[in-house]
Backbone as numpy.savetxt, mean C-alpha at the origin, in Angstrom:
# Nx Ny Nz CAx CAy CAz Cx Cy Cz
16.57 -4.49 5.69 16.20 -4.37 4.15 14.51 -4.27 4.77
13.91 -3.59 3.91 12.38 -3.52 4.03 11.54 -3.78 2.80
10.19 -4.16 3.32 9.07 -4.51 2.09 8.20 -3.58 1.67
8.03 -2.90 0.85 6.95 -1.79 0.61 5.86 -2.31 -0.32
4.75 -2.77 0.27 3.87 -3.50 -0.43 2.59 -2.69 -0.69
2.25 -2.46 -2.00 0.85 -1.51 -2.10 -0.07 -2.64 -2.83
-1.38 -2.39 -2.73 -2.57 -3.31 -2.83 -2.99 -2.51 -3.89
-3.58 -3.82 -4.72 -4.40 -3.25 -5.99 -4.56 -4.44 -6.87
-5.29 -4.19 -8.00 -5.38 -5.06 -9.15 -5.00 -5.06 -10.45
-4.10 -6.29 -10.79 -3.51 -5.99 -12.28 -4.31 -6.09 -13.69
-3.29 -5.56 -14.36 -4.31 -5.17 -15.67 -4.87 -3.85 -15.79
-4.87 -3.87 -16.96 -5.74 -2.35 -17.48 -6.97 -1.93 -17.18
-7.65 -3.26 -17.06 -9.37 -2.83 -16.32 -9.31 -2.32 -15.17
-8.31 -2.69 -14.39 -8.16 -1.93 -12.72 -7.01 -0.92 -12.48
-6.55 -0.60 -13.44 -5.25 0.56 -13.65 -6.33 1.78 -12.76
-7.04 2.31 -13.34 -7.59 3.44 -12.78 -8.63 3.67 -11.84
-8.96 2.62 -11.27 -10.08 2.22 -10.03 -9.64 2.56 -8.80
-10.17 2.72 -7.96 -10.25 3.24 -6.44 -9.32 2.35 -5.53
-9.50 0.75 -6.11 -9.19 0.06 -5.60 -7.63 -0.24 -5.48
-6.94 0.36 -6.53 -5.29 0.26 -6.86 -4.57 1.51 -6.29
-5.11 2.34 -5.32 -4.50 3.35 -5.02 -3.13 3.20 -4.26
-3.11 1.87 -3.82 -1.69 1.18 -3.33 -0.86 1.08 -4.46
-1.30 0.31 -5.61 -0.43 0.39 -6.57 0.27 1.71 -7.25
-0.68 2.89 -7.08 -0.44 3.94 -7.36 0.79 4.49 -6.99
0.72 4.24 -5.43 1.48 4.79 -4.37 2.97 3.91 -4.57
2.98 2.88 -5.00 4.10 1.85 -5.20 5.00 2.62 -6.61
4.17 2.68 -7.69 4.70 3.45 -8.89 5.38 4.92 -8.33
4.75 5.85 -7.69 5.13 7.09 -7.55 6.22 6.89 -6.93
6.58 5.79 -5.55 7.77 5.94 -4.94 8.89 5.45 -5.74
8.38 4.57 -6.45 9.70 3.86 -7.54 10.18 4.70 -8.38
9.17 5.71 -8.85 9.79 6.99 -9.79 10.65 7.90 -8.75
10.02 7.97 -7.73 10.71 8.91 -6.99 12.26 8.67 -6.67
12.51 7.32 -6.89 13.71 6.75 -6.37 14.51 6.44 -7.67
13.83 6.55 -8.88 14.32 6.50 -10.19 14.61 4.82 -10.58
13.41 4.13 -10.42 13.39 2.95 -10.88 11.69 2.46 -11.40
11.54 1.17 -11.59 10.01 1.14 -11.92 9.81 -0.60 -11.69
8.76 -0.90 -11.41 8.74 -2.34 -10.82 7.99 -3.06 -11.99
9.07 -3.14 -12.83 8.90 -4.19 -14.08 9.16 -5.71 -13.76
10.01 -5.94 -13.04 10.55 -7.21 -12.87 9.37 -8.30 -12.07
9.25 -9.33 -12.65 8.26 -10.76 -12.24 9.06 -11.38 -11.13
8.43 -11.25 -10.17 9.22 -12.58 -9.28 7.80 -12.94 -8.14
7.55 -13.67 -7.41 7.24 -13.79 -6.31 5.78 -13.81 -6.86
5.17 -13.21 -7.84 3.92 -13.54 -8.41 3.46 -11.93 -8.15
4.69 -11.47 -8.42 4.77 -9.77 -8.09 5.51 -9.02 -9.14
4.85 -8.00 -9.11 6.02 -6.75 -10.07 6.66 -6.09 -9.09
8.15 -5.90 -8.97 8.97 -6.10 -7.91 9.73 -4.75 -8.46
10.42 -3.86 -7.68 11.99 -3.07 -8.11 12.31 -3.54 -6.38
13.72 -3.27 -6.62 14.73 -3.47 -5.76 15.75 -2.37 -5.90
15.67 -1.45 -4.61 16.22 -0.21 -4.83 17.09 0.35 -3.22
17.03 1.27 -2.94 17.45 1.51 -2.06 16.89 3.20 -1.80
16.47 3.40 -0.42 16.16 4.39 -0.02 16.71 4.94 0.96
17.41 5.78 0.76 18.33 6.36 2.04 19.57 5.20 2.07
19.68 4.72 3.40 20.47 3.68 3.59 20.11 2.16 3.86
18.69 2.17 3.22 18.33 1.12 3.49 17.66 0.11 1.97
18.21 -0.90 1.95 17.73 -2.10 1.05 16.09 -2.18 0.85
15.51 -1.61 0.02 14.18 -1.62 -0.47 13.60 -2.46 -1.72
12.75 -3.48 -1.20 11.98 -4.46 -1.98 10.18 -3.39 -2.27
10.07 -2.64 -3.65 8.55 -2.60 -3.72 8.13 -3.68 -4.25
6.83 -3.77 -3.86 5.93 -4.90 -4.31 4.72 -4.20 -4.61
4.29 -4.88 -6.22 2.44 -4.74 -6.39 2.51 -6.22 -6.47
1.81 -6.96 -5.46 1.15 -8.46 -5.82 0.25 -8.25 -6.94
0.49 -9.56 -7.98 -0.44 -9.65 -9.10 -1.37 -10.92 -9.01
-1.61 -11.31 -8.16 -2.50 -12.58 -7.20 -3.46 -11.71 -7.45
-4.40 -10.87 -7.64 -5.31 -10.06 -7.36 -5.67 -9.61 -5.80
-6.37 -8.78 -5.68 -6.44 -7.93 -4.18 -6.41 -9.51 -2.94
-7.77 -9.94 -3.42 -8.11 -10.91 -2.64 -7.05 -12.39 -1.81
-6.14 -12.20 -2.81 -4.75 -13.16 -2.67 -3.35 -12.40 -2.90
-3.60 -11.15 -2.25 -2.51 -10.18 -1.95 -1.26 -11.14 -1.16
-1.89 -11.86 -0.17 -0.78 -12.20 1.11 -0.48 -13.37 0.25
-0.45 -13.74 -0.61 0.41 -14.93 -1.06 1.25 -14.73 -1.22
1.46 -13.55 -2.51 2.71 -13.07 -3.14 3.76 -12.56 -2.12
3.05 -11.62 -0.95 3.81 -11.43 0.35 4.66 -12.55 0.87
3.77 -13.58 1.13 4.36 -14.89 2.13 5.23 -15.04 1.22
5.33 -15.44 -0.13 6.49 -15.93 -0.76 7.84 -15.21 -0.62
7.61 -13.68 -0.82 8.96 -12.95 -0.12 9.33 -13.10 1.08
8.63 -12.83 2.04 8.75 -13.19 3.51 9.63 -14.48 3.47
9.17 -15.92 3.12 9.85 -17.26 2.84 11.20 -17.18 2.47
11.30 -16.21 0.98 12.73 -16.15 0.32 13.48 -15.41 1.53
12.63 -14.08 1.93 13.83 -13.22 2.98 13.49 -13.77 4.43
13.83 -14.65 4.86 13.37 -14.89 6.66 13.90 -13.90 7.49
14.99 -13.41 7.16 15.34 -11.93 7.86 14.38 -10.81 8.07
13.25 -11.06 7.21 12.52 -9.70 7.13 11.30 -10.22 8.05
11.14 -9.66 9.25 10.29 -9.77 10.37 8.93 -8.16 9.93
7.79 -9.19 9.60 6.59 -8.11 9.15 6.27 -7.10 10.08
6.58 -7.08 11.59 6.20 -6.54 12.39 7.07 -4.87 12.27
8.43 -5.10 11.95 9.16 -3.65 11.50 9.76 -3.55 10.31
9.16 -4.27 9.32 10.46 -4.73 8.06 8.91 -4.21 6.82
7.78 -4.21 6.76 6.65 -4.43 5.94 6.11 -3.13 6.05
5.87 -2.43 5.07 4.97 -1.51 5.14 3.76 -1.84 4.25
2.80 -1.76 4.57 1.41 -2.08 3.60 0.83 -0.69 3.47
0.66 -0.56 1.97 -0.16 1.03 1.54 -1.65 0.45 0.66
-2.43 1.19 1.20 -4.02 0.15 0.45 -5.05 1.46 0.75
-6.23 1.22 -0.07 -7.42 2.30 0.15 -8.07 2.15 1.23
-8.66 3.23 1.74 -9.68 3.07 2.96 -10.73 3.72 2.96
-12.14 3.09 2.88 -13.34 3.27 2.52 -13.48 4.23 3.98
-12.93 4.01 4.78 -13.15 4.86 6.12 -12.99 6.45 6.64
-12.20 6.87 5.28 -11.43 8.14 5.17 -12.16 8.61 3.53
-12.22 10.14 3.84 -12.36 10.94 2.71 -11.45 10.63 1.77
-11.91 10.93 0.69 -10.87 11.00 -0.57 -9.51 12.49 0.00
-8.39 11.74 -0.20 -7.41 12.65 0.02 -6.73 12.67 1.75
-7.31 11.81 2.25 -6.74 11.82 3.79 -5.99 10.57 3.67
-5.03 10.45 4.70 -4.08 9.22 5.19 -4.02 8.65 6.53
-3.38 7.64 6.83 -3.80 7.40 8.56 -2.98 6.23 8.25
-1.59 6.71 9.22 -0.84 5.52 9.28 -0.90 4.80 10.76
-0.87 3.35 10.82 -0.84 2.66 12.04 -0.02 1.72 11.93
0.41 1.43 13.19 1.40 0.16 13.50 0.71 -1.11 13.48
-0.37 -1.21 13.52 -1.27 -2.75 13.50 -2.51 -2.30 13.31
-3.32 -3.54 13.63 -5.19 -2.89 13.50 -5.68 -4.18 12.64
-6.89 -4.46 12.44 -7.62 -5.44 11.94 -7.69 -5.17 10.25
-8.34 -6.06 9.68 -8.52 -5.89 8.25 -9.43 -4.64 7.97
-10.39 -4.70 8.97 -11.41 -3.54 8.62 -12.50 -3.93 7.50
-12.34 -5.36 7.09 -13.34 -5.22 6.24 -12.67 -5.63 4.90
-11.45 -5.04 4.57 -10.76 -5.10 3.14 -10.18 -6.38 3.11
-10.24 -6.93 1.73 -10.34 -8.48 1.85 -8.73 -8.51 1.44
-7.76 -7.70 0.65 -6.68 -7.51 0.48 -5.97 -7.69 2.21
-6.21 -6.88 2.94 -5.53 -6.44 4.02 -5.54 -8.26 4.87
-7.12 -8.67 4.72 -7.55 -9.80 5.39 -6.62 -11.03 4.86
-6.03 -10.75 3.43 -5.40 -11.79 3.19 -3.95 -11.48 3.73
-3.41 -10.59 3.72 -2.06 -10.20 4.07 -2.06 -10.64 5.55
-3.15 -10.84 6.45 -2.77 -10.82 7.91 -2.77 -12.85 7.93
-3.68 -13.17 6.97 -4.05 -14.52 6.83 -2.60 -15.16 6.45
-1.53 -14.39 5.93 -0.43 -15.19 5.69 0.53 -14.80 5.74
0.31 -13.54 6.57 1.88 -13.03 7.62 1.74 -13.63 8.87
0.37 -13.87 9.39 0.12 -14.55 10.68 -0.07 -13.63 12.08
-0.57 -12.32 11.40 -0.84 -11.61 12.40 -1.33 -10.19 11.41
-1.41 -9.37 13.02 -2.12 -7.94 12.28 -1.07 -6.64 12.71
-0.30 -7.25 13.46 0.74 -6.06 13.43 2.18 -5.74 12.38
1.80 -5.04 11.55 2.73 -4.86 10.69 2.28 -2.90 10.53
2.97 -2.30 9.83 3.03 -1.08 9.76 2.18 -0.88 8.14
1.40 0.15 8.56 0.47 0.25 7.15 0.05 1.47 7.20
-0.03 2.28 5.64 -0.82 3.47 5.45 -2.03 3.51 4.69
-2.86 3.77 5.36 -4.12 3.64 4.25 -4.62 5.23 3.80
-4.88 5.16 2.81 -5.01 5.89 1.78 -7.02 6.35 1.72
-7.55 7.19 2.06 -9.09 7.54 1.83 -9.35 7.69 0.53
-10.73 6.68 0.13 -10.76 6.98 -1.08 -12.66 7.38 -0.85
-12.91 7.30 0.50 -14.91 7.66 0.80 -15.62 6.50 0.63
-16.51 6.43 0.96 -17.33 5.38 1.58 -18.69 5.88 0.51
-19.22 5.01 -0.68 -20.08 5.16 -1.12 -22.07 5.25 -0.33
-22.73 6.29 -0.97 -23.93 6.68 0.18 -24.91 5.04 -0.16
-25.29 5.06 -1.55 -26.55 4.28 -1.69 -25.90 3.14 -2.80
-24.59 2.66 -2.62 -23.80 2.04 -4.09 -23.35 0.80 -3.38
-23.36 -0.43 -4.08 -22.36 -1.48 -2.93 -21.13 -1.34 -3.64
-20.64 -1.67 -2.40 -19.44 -1.58 -2.27 -17.94 -2.40 -3.07
-18.50 -3.10 -3.96 -17.39 -3.77 -5.02 -17.74 -3.18 -6.25
-18.69 -2.42 -6.58 -19.00 -1.68 -7.71 -18.31 -0.04 -7.43
-18.39 0.19 -6.17 -17.72 1.34 -5.94 -15.92 1.41 -5.88
-15.58 0.34 -5.15 -14.06 0.41 -5.12 -13.33 -0.03 -6.52
-14.27 -0.81 -7.32 -14.10 -1.11 -8.79 -14.15 0.37 -9.98
-14.77 1.25 -9.10 -15.09 2.09 -9.96 -13.74 3.68 -9.79
-14.03 4.38 -11.00 -13.53 5.12 -10.87 -13.43 7.00 -10.28
-12.68 7.28 -9.87 -12.77 8.70 -8.96 -13.37 9.93 -9.81
-14.25 10.58 -9.34 -14.64 11.98 -10.30 -13.10 12.65 -10.39
-13.29 13.58 -11.43 -11.86 14.33 -11.36 -11.31 14.93 -9.97
-12.47 15.74 -9.61 -12.15 16.35 -8.22 -11.41 15.42 -6.84
-12.31 14.16 -6.82 -11.82 13.29 -5.80 -9.90 12.67 -6.51
-10.15 12.70 -7.65 -8.99 12.03 -8.50 -7.90 12.99 -7.82
-8.11 14.19 -7.91 -7.22 15.14 -7.62 -6.63 15.07 -6.08
-7.76 15.20 -5.32 -7.48 14.72 -4.06 -6.48 13.47 -3.48
-6.61 12.49 -4.15 -6.33 11.10 -3.89 -4.82 11.20 -4.56
-4.53 11.75 -5.81 -3.41 11.92 -5.87 -2.31 12.50 -5.03
-2.64 13.52 -4.46 -2.13 14.31 -3.29 -1.90 13.15 -2.18
-2.74 12.63 -1.74 -2.63 11.62 -0.62 -1.85 10.74 -0.52
-1.55 10.24 -2.09 -0.66 9.53 -2.78 0.79 9.83 -2.41
0.68 10.89 -2.73 2.21 11.83 -2.68 2.27 11.83 -1.19
1.68 12.23 -0.45 1.77 12.20 0.87 2.11 10.68 1.71
1.60 9.84 1.06 1.89 8.12 1.31 3.54 7.98 1.27
3.82 8.19 -0.05 5.17 8.19 -0.57 6.30 8.86 0.18
5.96 10.35 0.34 6.78 11.14 1.61 6.69 10.51 2.93
5.56 9.70 3.31 5.30 9.37 4.88 6.63 7.81 4.81
6.32 6.94 3.48 7.05 6.13 3.35 8.51 6.37 3.47
9.11 7.47 2.47 10.48 7.65 2.97 11.12 8.04 4.00
10.05 9.45 4.50 10.39 9.75 6.09 10.61 8.75 7.07
9.58 7.44 7.36 9.66 6.22 7.88 11.42 5.61 7.96
11.33 5.82 6.39 12.60 5.04 6.43 13.86 5.38 6.73
13.93 6.72 6.51 15.15 7.99 7.10 15.01 8.09 8.75
13.78 7.63 9.30 13.84 7.57 10.71 13.36 6.83 11.45
11.91 6.91 11.41 10.84 5.64 12.14 9.49 5.68 11.54
8.60 4.41 11.51 7.47 4.40 11.32 6.89 5.38 12.24
7.31 5.38 13.69 6.30 5.90 14.72 6.69 7.62 14.31
7.80 7.84 13.80 7.94 9.03 13.70 7.24 9.53 12.93
7.06 9.07 11.65 6.10 9.34 10.28 4.62 9.16 10.69
4.37 8.36 11.82 3.05 8.53 12.32 2.97 9.75 12.71
3.77 10.24 13.80 3.82 11.72 14.35 3.44 12.71 13.50
4.33 13.05 12.15 4.03 14.04 11.53 2.94 13.68 10.37
2.83 12.55 9.93 1.84 12.47 8.78 0.26 12.67 9.44
0.19 11.51 10.25 -1.34 11.73 10.68 -2.25 12.95 11.54
-0.87 14.18 11.70 -1.03 14.99 12.70 -1.61 15.95 11.32
-0.84 16.20 10.44 -1.19 16.46 9.06 -2.16 16.54 8.04
-2.40 15.27 7.84 -3.48 14.58 7.17 -4.52 13.76 7.57
């Protein structure tokens, strides 16, 4: 079993903001496999499905970004067989990459991302696969206003393509391995 978590903030106010690209990826992945994250459980919107031979839980924590780890911890406690180092894939926005870029990593620090910081705190370590979707960094704006703002139409088009690539990377990782997905998608994007 695998747990795929996209980070974002719940509610219409935040739905189209830069900080919600993780939710966008989960919704797109759910759509690709013919389901949707409508079920409320573990303080998250979830869907249970199969991708290839793998049973998968798709998760959009509803605890707000800075407390995302609380929801993930509840799922890990419910399924003790899940090992974050190999069974969790986290998808989230990253200021350090231009809109349209993605980067897959096996481990790493939070890099200033409060949602990732919460996941690390509640999972108990920095070793878990993640897919970072670039949203760019503002030159002269405060970061909170930027991540809670919306993309320009041009950047939104690039990010939509990146979200699609992130979804493909998850599917490829589940069919092969996360390491093979890194080799394929980090080289291209």
